[in-house]
C-alpha positions in Angstrom: 124.1 119.9 138.1 125.4 117.4 135.6 123.1 115.3 133.5 122.6 111.9 135.2 125.2 109.5 133.7 124.9 105.9 134.5 127.8 103.6 133.4 127.5 99.9 134.1 130.3 97.6 133.1 132.2 94.6 134.3 134.5 94.3 131.3 138.2 94.4 131.9 139.6 94.0 128.4 140.3 96.4 125.6 137.7 98.8 124.3 136.4 97.8 120.9 135.9 101.4 119.9 132.2 101.0 119.2 129.1 102.3 120.9 125.6 101.1 120.1 122.3 102.6 120.9 118.7 101.7 120.4 117.5 102.2 116.9 116.0 105.5 116.2 113.1 106.5 113.9 114.5 107.6 110.6 113.4 111.0 109.2 112.4 110.5 105.6 110.0 113.5 105.4 112.9 116.0 105.3 115.7 113.7 104.2 113.8 112.6 101.1 112.2 116.0 100.4 108.6 114.8 100.9 107.4 118.2 101.8 108.5 121.8 100.9 111.3 123.1 103.1 111.4 126.8 103.9 114.8 127.7 105.4 115.9 131.1 106.7 112.7 131.8 108.5 113.4 134.2 111.4 110.1 133.7 113.4 107.1 133.7 111.1 106.5 133.3 107.4 103.3 134.1 105.6 101.9 131.6 103.0 99.6 133.5 100.7 96.5 131.7 99.3 94.9 132.9 96.1 91.4 131.9 95.0 89.2 133.2 92.2 85.8 132.6 90.7 85.4 131.2 87.2 87.6 133.8 85.4 86.7 132.7 81.9 83.9 135.0 80.7 82.0 135.6 77.4 83.8 138.1 75.3 82.6 141.7 74.9 84.1 144.8 73.3 85.0 146.3 76.6 87.3 145.5 79.5 84.9 144.1 82.1 86.7 143.2 85.4 83.8 141.1 86.8 86.0 138.3 88.2 86.8 138.1 91.9 90.3 137.5 93.4 90.5 136.6 97.1 93.8 136.7 98.9 94.1 135.0 102.3 97.0 133.7 104.3 98.3 131.1 106.6 101.2 131.8 109.0 104.0 129.4 109.6 105.3 130.1 113.1 108.6 128.7 114.4 109.2 127.4 117.8 112.7 127.3 119.4 114.1 124.1 120.9 117.4 123.1 122.6 119.4 120.1 123.7 121.5 120.6 126.9 123.5 117.7 128.3 126.3 118.0 130.9 128.5 115.0 131.8 131.5 114.7 134.1 134.8 113.3 132.9 135.3 111.6 136.3 132.5 109.2 135.3 134.8 107.7 132.7 137.9 107.2 134.8 137.0 103.7 136.0 136.0 102.5 132.5 138.2 100.9 129.8 138.3 104.3 128.1 140.5 105.8 130.8 143.6 105.6 128.6 141.9 107.9 126.1 141.6 110.6 128.8 145.4 110.8 129.3 147.4 110.5 132.5 147.3 114.1 133.6 144.9 115.2 136.4 143.5 117.5 133.7 141.5 114.9 131.8 140.4 115.0 128.2 136.9 113.9 127.1 137.2 110.3 125.6 137.4 110.9 121.8 135.4 107.8 120.9 132.6 108.8 123.2 132.4 112.4 121.8 132.2 111.2 118.3 129.4 108.8 119.2 127.4 111.2 121.4 127.5 114.0 118.8 126.1 111.8 116.1 123.6 110.2 118.4 122.2 113.6 119.5 121.8 114.8 115.9 120.0 111.5 115.0 117.8 111.7 118.1 116.7 115.3 117.3 116.0 114.3 113.6 113.8 111.5 114.9 111.9 113.9 117.2 111.4 116.4 114.4 110.0 113.7 112.1 107.4 112.8 114.7 106.6 116.5 115.4 106.0 117.2 111.7 103.2 114.7 111.6 101.9 114.0 115.0 103.3 116.7 117.3 101.1 118.4 119.9 102.0 122.0 120.7 101.2 121.8 124.4 103.8 119.0 124.9 107.4 119.8 125.8 109.8 119.5 122.8 107.0 119.5 120.3 105.2 121.8 117.8 101.8 121.3 116.3 102.0 118.7 113.6 99.9 118.2 110.5 97.6 115.7 112.2 96.8 118.3 114.9 96.2 121.1 112.3 94.2 118.9 109.9 91.9 117.7 112.6 91.0 121.3 113.6 90.4 122.5 110.0 86.9 122.0 108.6 88.2 122.7 105.0 90.3 119.5 105.1 88.5 116.5 103.6 88.0 114.0 106.3 87.7 110.2 105.7 86.7 108.0 108.6 89.4 105.5 109.4 89.7 102.1 110.9 92.5 99.7 112.0 94.3 98.9 108.8 95.4 95.4 108.1 96.7 93.4 105.1 93.2 92.2 104.4 91.6 95.7 104.2 94.4 98.0 103.2 93.5 98.0 99.5 89.9 99.1 100.4 91.1 101.8 102.9 93.7 103.2 100.5 90.9 103.3 97.9 88.7 105.4 100.2 91.5 108.0 100.4 92.0 108.1 96.6 88.2 108.3 96.1 88.1 111.4 98.3 90.8 113.3 96.4 89.3 116.3 94.5 89.2 116.1 90.8 91.4 119.1 90.4 94.1 117.5 92.5 94.0 114.0 91.1 96.8 113.4 88.6 99.1 116.2 89.9 102.7 115.2 89.6 103.6 116.0 93.2 100.5 114.3 94.7 101.5 111.8 97.4 99.7 109.3 99.6 101.5 109.7 103.0 101.2 106.6 105.1 102.6 105.4 108.5 104.6 102.3 108.8 101.7 100.0 109.8 99.8 100.9 106.6 103.0 100.5 104.4 103.7 97.1 105.9 100.1 96.0 105.4 100.1 97.2 101.7 103.4 95.4 101.0 102.0 92.2 102.5 98.7 92.5 100.7 100.6 92.8 97.3 102.5 89.6 98.3 99.4 87.5 97.6 95.7 88.1 98.3 93.5 87.0 95.5 90.6 89.1 96.8 92.8 92.2 96.3 93.1 91.6 92.6 96.8 90.6 92.6 96.5 86.9 92.5 97.3 84.3 95.1 101.0 84.6 94.5 101.1 88.4 94.5 103.0 90.8 92.3 105.0 89.0 89.6 104.0 85.7 91.2 106.8 86.4 93.7 104.8 86.1 96.9 106.1 87.9 99.9 109.6 88.2 98.3 108.3 90.7 95.7 109.3 93.8 97.7 112.9 95.1 97.7 112.4 98.6 99.1 111.4 100.0 95.7 109.0 102.9 95.4 105.4 102.1 96.1 102.4 103.3 94.1 98.6 103.0 94.6 96.3 103.7 91.7 99.2 105.5 90.0 99.8 107.8 93.1 103.2 107.7 94.8 103.1 106.2 98.3 105.4 107.9 100.8 106.2 106.3 104.2 106.1 109.1 106.8 107.5 107.6 109.9 106.1 110.3 112.1 102.5 109.6 111.1 100.4 107.8 113.7 99.3 104.3 113.0 96.1 104.1 110.9 96.3 107.7 109.7 96.8 108.6 106.0 97.1 111.9 104.1 96.7 112.6 100.5 98.2 116.0 99.5 100.6 117.7 97.1 104.1 118.1 98.4 103.9 121.7 97.3 101.0 122.3 99.8 102.9 121.1 102.9 105.7 123.2 104.4 108.4 122.8 107.0 110.0 126.0 108.2 113.3 126.5 110.1 116.0 129.1 110.7 119.0 127.3 109.3 118.4 123.7 108.0 121.9 122.8 109.2 120.9 123.6 112.8 119.2 120.2 113.3 122.6 118.6 112.6 124.9 121.0 114.4 126.0 119.8 117.8 128.5 121.7 119.9 130.6 120.0 122.6 132.2 122.3 125.1 134.9 121.2 127.6 134.3 123.4 130.7 137.8 122.9 132.1 139.1 126.1 130.6 136.0 128.0 131.5 135.2 127.2 135.1 137.8 124.8 136.1 135.4 121.9 136.4 135.7 118.4 134.9 132.3 118.7 133.1 131.7 118.8 129.4 128.5 120.0 127.8 126.7 119.1 124.7 124.6 122.0 123.2 122.2 122.1 120.3 119.7 124.8 119.3 117.2 124.9 116.5 113.8 126.4 115.4 111.1 124.5 113.5 107.4 124.5 112.6 105.0 123.3 109.9 102.1 124.7 108.0 100.0 123.9 104.9 98.4 126.1 102.2 95.0 124.9 101.0 93.0 122.8 103.4 90.4 121.8 100.8 93.2 120.1 98.7 94.1 117.7 101.6 92.5 114.4 102.4 93.0 113.2 106.0 92.1 109.6 106.8 91.5 108.7 110.4 90.2 112.1 111.6 
């Protein structure tokens, strides 16, 4: 049975050659390398954790192996996903794209539509993966357990009680996260404050002019709300990364090197195959197929601050 295709049009002129779709969530977590990417994982990959006691001891004349080394592990497990769409070429015969299909009874798939649907499917999957990385729930179809799910279940992760973040309290709430960062972690080069869109918007607006936040009534550089031009954000010297998949009013402080995304082939999330079924079963259907595997994991829970637990 074909995927349900609904085409509504009353237009009788020429086709402009453009399709539009609702805006999709961008996927900065992977596109900007905000976490470690582990490609070529077949099914599971082990992340080894090493801990020791205070290994620096008073000197003696002998070799005295009194220190302790503890090896533990976390397992990154991939889940497999697919996109399967089937559409019938007859659905396009009465639209303004009919000329693209040719005059034969053996129709071709409209070229302009195939270009669009392939790109759209890849973007749609990327948006879903972005959400899964941070807020995915394993029991839900098309999702794997995201960082929020794992952090909430780990007593080693440092929890900070959250609230609804607004422009008037965002400085205070970001400060709570920074205050909870362990001393050994603070100042690391790859330390990030991962924030959702609502926190990023509140922070940008706060820096546009709130005297109580210490930036003056006219904000950064006295530019008011025009100060921000999509440049990098920092808070107390720590890089702020906007993670679109994070739920509103959640924040994470962690090293990039402590957060992992695993997949089989990284290119799979962008590879879409379009198959014309005419030569296979004689039908007028065409199919869009996509397969990929993905999952996330982190290393040291005690090096992660989770706001909004």
